C-alpha positions in Angstrom: 284.5 223.6 -91.5 283.3 226.7 -89.6 280.6 228.9 -91.1 281.5 232.5 -91.9 279.7 235.2 -90.0 279.1 238.7 -91.0 277.3 241.9 -90.2 275.8 244.2 -92.8 275.4 247.9 -91.8 272.8 249.8 -93.8 270.9 253.1 -93.4 268.4 255.1 -95.3 270.2 258.4 -95.8 273.6 260.1 -96.0 275.1 261.1 -92.7 273.1 258.7 -90.5 276.2 257.0 -89.1 276.7 253.9 -91.2 280.5 254.3 -91.4 280.7 255.4 -87.7 278.9 252.2 -86.7 280.9 250.0 -89.0 284.2 251.4 -87.7 283.0 250.9 -84.1 282.0 247.3 -84.8 285.4 246.6 -86.5 287.4 248.1 -83.6 285.3 246.2 -81.0 285.7 242.9 -82.8 289.4 243.5 -83.2 289.6 244.3 -79.5 288.2 240.8 -78.9 291.0 239.3 -80.9 289.0 238.6 -84.1 290.3 239.0 -87.6 288.0 241.6 -89.2 287.4 242.2 -92.9 285.4 245.2 -94.1 283.9 246.2 -97.4 282.3 249.4 -98.8 281.1 248.0 -102.2 280.2 251.4 -103.6 281.3 254.9 -102.5 280.1 258.1 -104.1 281.3 261.6 -103.6 284.9 260.4 -103.8 287.4 263.3 -104.0 291.2 263.5 -104.5 291.9 262.0 -101.1 290.1 258.8 -102.1 287.1 257.0 -100.7 287.2 258.3 -97.1 284.6 255.9 -95.7 286.3 252.9 -97.1 289.7 254.2 -95.9 288.2 254.7 -92.4 286.7 251.2 -92.3 289.9 249.6 -93.5 291.9 251.4 -90.8 289.4 250.5 -88.1 289.7 246.8 -89.1 293.4 247.0 -89.1 293.3 245.6 -92.6 296.0 245.7 -95.2 293.6 244.6 -98.0 294.0 246.5 -101.2 291.6 249.4 -101.5 290.2 247.9 -104.7 289.0 244.9 -102.7 287.6 247.1 -99.9 285.9 249.5 -102.2 285.7 248.2 -105.8 283.3 250.9 -107.1 284.2 254.6 -106.5 282.5 257.6 -108.1 283.1 261.3 -107.9 279.5 262.2 -108.4 277.5 262.2 -105.1 274.5 259.9 -105.1 272.7 261.8 -102.4 272.7 265.3 -101.1 273.4 266.2 -97.4 270.9 268.5 -95.8 
């Protein structure tokens, strides 16, 4: 049985590029023929268009996973302010 591998992208502030890096990694891994799964466990500041970061990650991964699996916790209230 092969061990699962993963990458966890984290950052210390809003707007530092976590989603941009996550999308780039997903696209790069897909370009190498790998099956990529993504997850944004919690997204805040979600408006009527949905969780935009999670949607971008899911698209970059070429995933058809249900959005509730990709981003199970979504909140309208922003958790941080952009400066």
